[in-house]
N, C-alpha and C positions, 0 to 999 in steps of 0.2 A: 504494500500500500504506500503510495507516494505521499510524503508530508505536504500539507497545505502551504502554499506560499505565504510569507509573512504579509500582514495587512498594514499598509501605510496610510495614515490619515493625510489627506491633501493639505499642503501648507497654505498659508494665507495668500501668498502671491498667486497660486494656482486658482484659488477660489475667486480672487478679484479679477483675474484674467478671464475666467469663464463667465463671470457676470458682465464683464465689460464688452465681450464680443457681440452679443445681441444688440447692445446699445450702440456700438460703433456701426453695425450694419444699418440700424434705423437712422442714425445720423447721416450716414452716407446716402441712404435712399432719399431722405428729406432734402438733402443738398441737391441731388440730381433732379428731383421733382421741382424744386424751386428754380433751378436753372431752366427747366422746361417751361414752367408757367411764366417766368419773366421773359424768356425768349418769345413766347407767344404774345405776351402783352406788348412788347416792343414792336413785334412784326405787325400787329393789327393797329398800332398807333394809339394804345392806351384807351381803348373803348370799353364800354360796359357790356362786354360780351362774355359768354360762359363757355369755357373750354370743354369740348365734348358735346356741346349742344348746338352752338352756332357754327356755320360753315366758314372756316378761316383759311382754307387751303390756298386760295388765291393770294391772300396777304402773306402767308408763310413763304410762298414761292417768290413773290415780288419784292418783299421787304425783309428777307432773312438777315441781311447785313445789319439793318437797324435793330433787329431782334438780338443779334449777337452782341452788338455794341451796348445795348441797354443791359443785357444780362451781365456782361463784364463789369459795367460801371456800378450797377446797383448791388451786385454781390460783393464788390470791393468795399462799398460803403458799409454794408451789413457785417462783412467779415472784419473790418477794422473796428467797428463798435464792439463786437463780441471778443475780438482778440485783446482789446484793451482790458475788458473784464478778466479774461482768462489769464493773461500775463500777470496782472496785478495780484490775482488770487494765488498764482504759483509763487510769486515773489514773497508773499506773506505766509505761504505754507497752508493756505485754506483749500481743502479739496474742492475741485470744480470740474465739471464735465466740458467736453467740447460742445460747440453750439448745436442746437436743434433749430434748423431753418424751417420757416413756416410758409409752405406754398399755398396759394389759393387759386381756384379755377376762374375767379372773376378777373378779367384781363384789363382792369384799370391800372393795377400795379403788379399783379402776379404774385405778391407776397405780403405777409403781415409782419415781416421782420424775422428776428431770430431770438432765441433765449439760451442761456446756459443754466445748468443746475449747480448750486453751490451750497455748502454747509455753512450758511451764514451764522448759525448759532455758535460756531467755534471762533468767530472773529470778534475782536474788540472794536471800539468805536473808530479808532484810527484806521485799522485794517478795513473795516466795512466801508468807511468813507473813500479810501484810496481805490478799492475795487469798484465801488459804485460810480465814482466820478470819471474813472479812466475810460469807460465805454463811451459815454456821450462825447467826451472831448476828442477821442480818437475818431469816432464816426463823423463829427463835424469837421475835423481836420481833412477828411477826404470829401465830404459832401459839399462843403462851401466852394472849394475850387472847381468841382464838377459843375455846380450850379452856375458859377461865373462863366465858365467856358461855354456852357450851353446857351447862356444869354448872348455871349459875344458871337457865337457861331449860328445863332438862330435866325438871322436875317431881320426883316422888318417887323413892325408890330402886327400882332394877330389879335384883333378884338374878339375872336371866337374861341380863344383858349379858355376852356372851362375850368382849369385848375386854379384855385385860389392861391395867393402868394402871401406868406406870413411877413411880419415886419422885417425880419433879417433878410429875406429874399428881396424885398423892396429896397433895402439899403444897398445890398450888393448890386442890384440892377441900376440904381441911381449912380453908383460909382463906375461900373463898367459899361453901361449903356445910357448915358445921360440924354441921348437923342430920343429915347422911347418916352411916350406919354406916361405919366405916373400911373394911370389907371389901367394900363394895358401891359402885355408882355409879348414874348415871341411865341411862335408855334412850338408845341411840345417836340422835343428831340431827346435822344438817348441820354446825353449828359445832363440836360436840364431836369429830366424826370427822375434820374437817379439821385441828383441832389435834392429834388423836391421830396422824394420818398425818405431820404435821410433826415431832412428837417422834420417831416411829419412824425417819423418813428421816434426821433429824439424828443420832440415836444411832448408826445404822449408818455414816453418813458420817464421824463423828468417831472411829471406831476407828483407832488409829495404824498403819495398814497401807498399803503400796504408794502408789497415787495417789488414795486417798480423801482427803477434807479433813483427817482426822486424820493421814494419812501425810505430807501436805505440811507440816503444823504440826510433826510429829515431826522431819522433816528440817531444818526451819528452826530448831528449838530445839536439837537435839542434833548437827546437822551430819551428817557421815558415820557417826557412832556411832548415828544414828537407825535404820540398817538392823538393828543388833543389837536395838534395842528392838522393831522390827517383827517380827523373827523370834521373839523371846521372847513377844510378844503372840499370834502365830499358834500357837505350840506350846502356850501356856496355854489358848487357845480350843479347840484340839483335845482337850486333856486334859479340859477342862470339859464338852465335848459328850459324851465317853465316860463320864465319871464321873457326870454328872447325867442321862445318857440323853436329851439334847436333840438327837435326830437330825434334827429339822426344820431345823437349821442346817448340815447337812453340805453341801448344795448351795452355800450361801453361802461356806463355807470352800474348796470346790473352785474356785469362780469366782475368789476372791481369790488362791488359789495359782496358778491359770493366768494371772492378770493380772500376777503377779510381786510378790513380797513386798518386795524392795528398791526404794528410790526412785531414779529416774534422776538422773544428775548435774545440778547446777545451777551457775549462774555465781557466782564469788567465794565459794566454799565457806568460805574462812577469814575472811571478814569477820564481825565479831561481830554478833549479833542485837540487842543492846542490853538494858538491864536491864528496862525496863517491858514490852517485847515478850516477853522470856523469862518474866517473872512471869505475864503474861496467857496465854502459851502453856501453862505448867504448870497454871494454873487451868483452861484449856480441856479438859485431859484428864479433868476431872470430868464434862464434859458427857455422854459416853456412859454414865457410871455412873448418872446421874440420868434419862436419857431412854431407855435401852435396856430392852427387854422380853424376858427369856428365853423367855417364853411369850406372844406377842402375842395368840393366839387359843386359847380353851379350847373344845374340841370335845366334851368329855364332858358 
């Protein structure tokens, strides 16, 4: 009778590798799908079409170069944003995943951005702040030059451009295209739309709520009192939606509410953030004010 081979318990590295493999496959699949949906969005010219439902074969054949240009540009913006988070997390030794890109079949933008998973409860206030602020700053570093290039290369004014422009985009336009009337912009193009998506995603992420980037920064700057700030922001947003009739944001408010308004506890809550991080954090609250668009798309 042959003796049974010795039983070896799998080590921690093996267990982590086996858990990581399905996640990496999912992340790779989502990345490829986002490339596909953004390619289609650029090829059709950022129209409210539904991939798989509307016939876009002619646009794909005629405007594939525009689709590729938009995919490269918008994926660069989103990748820069998530790389900022990921690199800062690695520097501080906080476990974080590679990004999960979010494709959408609606061919206005082709994407809702990307997210990373992070064990934020292991971070202290300074680490949380550095990780949270790195993403928006890195994304804007790519998005703003693309926006400027798109404005310069976009030709003459296009009064039919349906995409709203936030204050930051108007300032950039006034600097690089002073010849354009203030209330107009150029026709959508790959660089312009990639920059536009970057500003929109950054503006939404920097709202100081829950586990959005702005929520992390709010917790880092104000500590436990940040929960009261987040609650006040949510109530103000609800009031603004009702008063201004911007019901297109109701779903966003519902999702944020379901996600939870308060920020989860973090490590060393009582450790001071420091003067320069506090100043930068307070200045960062201006980002959603200059990048957010109450009416991103005009359908009239």
